[in-house]
C-alpha positions as a printed Julia matrix, in Angstrom:
313×3 Matrix{Float64}:
   0.0    0.0     0.0
   1.26   3.47   -0.9
   0.04   6.68    0.73
   0.75  10.17   -0.64
  -0.14  13.27    1.36
   0.9   16.56    2.93
   2.51  15.92    6.32
   3.23  19.42    7.64
   2.06  22.98    6.93
   3.42  26.2     8.39
   1.97  29.54    7.31
   1.79  33.19    8.29
  -1.58  34.92    8.02
  -3.58  37.79    9.46
  -5.8   36.54   12.27
  -7.42  38.3    15.2
  -6.03  37.06   18.5
  -8.98  38.57   20.4
 -11.35  36.57   18.19
  -9.37  33.4    18.94
  -9.64  34.11   22.68
 -13.36  34.88   22.47
 -13.97  31.57   20.7
 -12.36  29.76   23.61
  -9.45  28.14   21.78
  -7.31  26.19   24.25
  -4.0   27.84   25.18
  -0.79  25.94   24.33
   2.88  26.72   24.99
   4.33  29.16   22.43
   7.11  28.31   20.01
  10.33  30.22   19.48
   9.88  33.93   18.55
   6.21  33.91   19.62
   4.72  34.78   23.0
   1.31  33.09   23.02
  -0.19  29.95   21.5
  -3.68  28.5    21.0
  -5.15  25.35   19.49
  -8.01  25.48   17.02
 -10.67  22.75   17.5
  -9.52  21.15   14.22
  -5.99  20.79   15.64
  -4.24  23.74   13.99
  -1.94  25.59   16.38
  -1.93  29.38   16.2
   0.85  31.54   17.62
   0.84  35.28   18.28
   3.18  37.91   19.68
   6.15  37.89   17.31
   7.82  41.29   17.92
   8.85  41.48   14.25
   5.5   40.59   12.7
   1.83  41.3    13.38
   0.83  38.09   11.61
  -0.08  34.84   13.31
   1.83  31.63   12.71
  -0.41  28.65   11.86
   1.01  25.13   12.14
  -0.57  21.79   11.24
   1.52  18.69   11.85
   0.97  15.21   10.41
  -1.57  13.97   12.99
  -3.75  17.05   12.49
  -3.74  16.72    8.72
  -4.51  12.99    8.95
  -7.44  13.75   11.25
  -8.77  16.26    8.71
  -8.4   13.67    5.94
 -10.34  11.2     8.12
 -13.1   13.84    8.16
 -13.08  13.82    4.34
 -11.05  17.03    4.01
  -8.6   16.96    1.11
  -5.13  18.4     1.63
  -6.05  20.78   -1.22
  -9.01  22.09    0.78
  -6.89  22.79    3.86
  -4.27  24.61    1.8
  -7.02  26.42   -0.12
  -8.41  27.8     3.15
  -5.0   29.19    4.14
  -4.5   30.8     0.73
  -8.04  32.24    0.79
  -7.05  34.05    4.01
  -4.08  35.57    2.12
  -1.74  33.31    4.04
   1.88  32.77    3.05
   3.0   29.16    3.39
   6.62  29.03    4.56
   7.01  25.28    5.05
   5.31  22.37    3.32
   6.22  18.7     3.79
   5.18  16.15    1.17
   5.18  12.51    2.25
   5.04   9.21    0.36
   4.74   6.13    2.56
   4.93   2.51    1.44
   3.65  -0.39    3.56
   5.04  -3.76    2.63
   2.9   -6.05    0.52
   4.86  -7.71   -2.26
   7.47  -4.94   -2.57
   9.07  -2.32   -0.36
  11.56   0.48   -1.07
  14.15   0.33    1.72
  16.6    2.87    3.11
  19.38   0.84    1.5
  17.66   1.51   -1.85
  17.59   5.24   -1.11
  21.3    5.17   -0.25
  22.01   3.39   -3.56
  20.04   6.07   -5.48
  22.4    8.65   -4.04
  25.66   6.73   -4.53
  24.74   5.8    -8.12
  23.84   9.39   -9.07
  20.2    8.62   -9.84
  18.73  11.54   -7.87
  17.67  14.67   -9.77
  17.55  17.46   -7.18
  19.66  20.38   -6.03
  19.63  18.75   -2.6
  21.76  15.85   -3.86
  24.77  18.13   -4.36
  24.72  18.96   -0.64
  25.47  15.45    0.57
  23.88  12.54    2.43
  23.81  11.81    6.14
  22.54   8.54    7.61
  21.59   7.53   11.14
  21.87   3.87   12.17
  21.16   1.84   15.27
  23.22  -1.06   16.57
  21.52  -4.16   17.96
  22.76  -6.21   20.91
  24.27  -8.72   18.49
  26.34  -5.96   16.85
  24.47  -5.57   13.55
  23.67  -2.07   12.28
  20.33  -1.05   10.82
  19.64   2.15    8.9
  16.93   4.25   10.54
  17.02   7.64    8.81
  18.65   9.2     5.75
  18.94  12.94    5.06
  19.83  14.33    1.63
  20.71  18.02    1.64
  22.47  20.35    4.04
  20.96  19.91    7.51
  22.45  23.23    8.67
  20.68  25.18    5.92
  17.39  23.26    5.92
  15.64  26.31    7.41
  16.17  28.11    4.1
  16.58  25.36    1.52
  14.57  22.46    2.91
  15.7   18.85    2.94
  14.81  15.29    1.89
  14.59  12.52    4.46
  13.71   8.85    4.38
  13.14   6.73    7.45
  11.89   3.35    8.57
   8.29   4.07    9.61
   7.93   0.62   11.14
  10.75   1.32   13.61
   9.23   4.72   14.47
   5.91   3.02   15.29
   7.65   0.21   17.23
   6.3   -2.35   14.76
   9.66  -3.6    13.54
  12.06  -2.93   10.67
  11.32  -3.35    6.97
   7.55  -3.02    7.28
   7.11   0.55    6.09
   9.31   3.24    4.54
   8.51   6.95    4.36
  10.01   9.5     1.98
   9.53  13.14    2.95
  10.38  16.32    1.05
  10.55  19.42    3.21
  10.03  22.58    1.13
  10.71  26.08    2.44
   9.85  29.68    1.6
   8.97  30.46   -2.05
   9.15  26.8    -3.1
   6.73  25.85   -0.33
   4.25  28.59   -1.23
   4.39  27.93   -4.98
   3.92  24.19   -4.55
   1.06  24.87   -2.13
  -0.72  26.97   -4.77
  -0.43  24.14   -7.28
  -1.64  21.6    -4.74
  -4.68  23.74   -3.94
  -5.68  23.4    -7.58
  -4.66  19.82   -8.33
  -4.12  17.91   -5.06
  -1.24  16.21   -6.94
   1.25  15.15   -4.24
   3.46  12.88   -6.35
   3.82  15.21   -9.33
   4.87  18.13   -7.15
   7.22  15.89   -5.13
   8.97  14.86   -8.35
   9.31  18.45   -9.51
  11.85  19.09   -6.73
  13.13  15.56   -6.03
  13.09  12.94   -8.75
  14.9    9.61   -9.07
  15.73   7.56  -12.16
  14.55   4.3   -10.67
  11.68   1.92  -11.39
  10.98   1.61   -7.66
  10.66   5.39   -7.36
   8.4    5.43  -10.43
   6.19   2.86   -8.72
   6.03   4.95   -5.55
   5.09   8.14   -7.37
   3.11   6.79  -10.32
   2.82  10.35  -11.71
   4.72  12.62  -14.07
   6.59  15.6   -12.71
   4.71  18.89  -12.76
   6.63  21.09  -15.25
   8.21  24.29  -13.98
   6.56  26.34  -16.75
   8.29  29.24  -18.5
   7.22  31.15  -21.57
   3.88  32.74  -22.39
   2.25  29.77  -24.15
   3.3   27.22  -21.54
   2.07  29.47  -18.76
  -1.32  29.88  -20.45
  -1.58  26.12  -20.95
  -0.65  25.44  -17.32
  -3.1   28.08  -16.09
  -5.86  26.56  -18.22
  -5.17  23.06  -16.9
  -5.02  24.35  -13.33
  -8.31  26.21  -13.81
  -9.96  23.07  -15.22
  -8.71  21.08  -12.24
  -9.91  23.75   -9.82
 -13.42  23.77  -11.27
 -13.45  19.97  -11.23
 -12.52  20.07   -7.53
 -15.11  22.78   -6.77
 -17.9   20.91   -8.52
 -17.08  17.42   -7.22
 -15.8   18.23   -3.72
 -16.84  21.69   -2.54
 -20.36  21.88   -4.03
 -21.66  18.68   -2.35
 -20.13  19.75    1.0
 -21.76  23.19    0.69
 -25.1   21.59   -0.18
 -24.98  19.44    2.96
 -23.94  22.4     5.13
 -26.88  24.52    3.86
 -29.27  21.6     4.39
 -28.01  21.1     7.96
 -28.33  24.82    8.8
 -31.89  24.96    7.53
 -32.85  21.74    9.33
 -31.53  23.3    12.55
 -33.73  26.35   12.02
 -30.87  28.71   11.29
 -31.19  31.49    8.76
 -29.01  31.67    5.63
 -26.46  34.0     7.24
 -23.54  31.63    6.68
 -24.6   30.95    3.11
 -24.7   34.71    2.46
 -21.27  35.09    4.11
 -19.93  32.33    1.85
 -21.37  34.03   -1.24
 -19.9   37.36   -0.17
 -16.47  35.79    0.39
 -16.68  34.19   -3.05
 -17.76  37.48   -4.66
 -21.07  35.99   -5.79
 -23.61  38.38   -4.25
 -23.7   40.8    -7.16
 -24.07  37.92   -9.64
 -26.89  36.5    -7.51
 -28.69  39.84   -7.56
 -28.38  40.06  -11.33
 -29.73  36.53  -11.75
 -32.62  37.26   -9.37
 -33.48  40.47  -11.24
 -33.3   38.66  -14.56
 -35.6   35.87  -13.33
 -38.01  38.42  -11.9
 -38.14  40.34  -15.18
 -38.55  37.1   -17.16
 -41.4   35.95  -14.92
 -43.15  39.32  -15.37
 -42.79  39.14  -19.15
 -44.14  35.57  -19.25
 -47.22  36.53  -17.26
 -47.76  39.57  -19.45
 -47.61  37.46  -22.6
 -50.09  34.97  -21.11
 -52.45  37.85  -20.28
 -52.1   37.1   -16.56
 -51.1   40.72  -16.01
 -52.83  43.77  -17.4
 -50.78  46.79  -18.32
 -51.83  49.97  -16.55
 -53.62  52.41  -18.78
 -52.03  55.75  -19.22
 -53.78  58.66  -17.46
């Protein structure tokens, strides 16, 4: 079994701390450079009080994102919410995890990719570091591999592979995880593409690709091209727009329908629907459609002689 998903999101965005307090979000210890922290009911952690920035720091780790996926929330939807709030994503981790069935990519395979020059990534030029454990009988077992410069990962990101089975105390050679940690502009740009396509593997391969059949099997997707040139940009924008509408129609529209139905069943007014339409810039279009339907209904009744024109004085 192969799983592909987003495993970590870090973003800066404008949020009201007083609103967070009023909503009763649970306080949590702050992280470095921030003075106060809170936890959103969906698991996101929000930090305030950076002396150099008025923006909040939002962080969602792997367990939070998995919980949201369990609630039928796509990674693309979560990222889309952050971007809709004009958030800037400064870190994005993409993860591909294989659980053993008939085949399993191992850490020894990853090490061979590096030594045989099969990796296509700027990170490969910055070296490999491995962490091993030694058993009581003296044998060594690889646990984690880093490709890239660990000291500069805060700016440039890093690739890591580790034995997921060992991490979960299940045993070695049961599951292997590959993670690509993207930072700054790369993180934000990939996030924008993911919000439109939800394509984990293709975006992973854009920044870390391997000439290996095993890697092909893990990703099972072509790399997303880094488009340049007017025609290629237009083509990419068109494809992204098609994918976005496909996502809106198949994923967002049914969820919105259920939310409206639930609100009305609970006796609530359409305030949240109106807020949604306002946020989407649809209110003016709705008014035009309503006016058009009203005019059309009046004309139909007039033609059927159901209305009588007023005589002039």
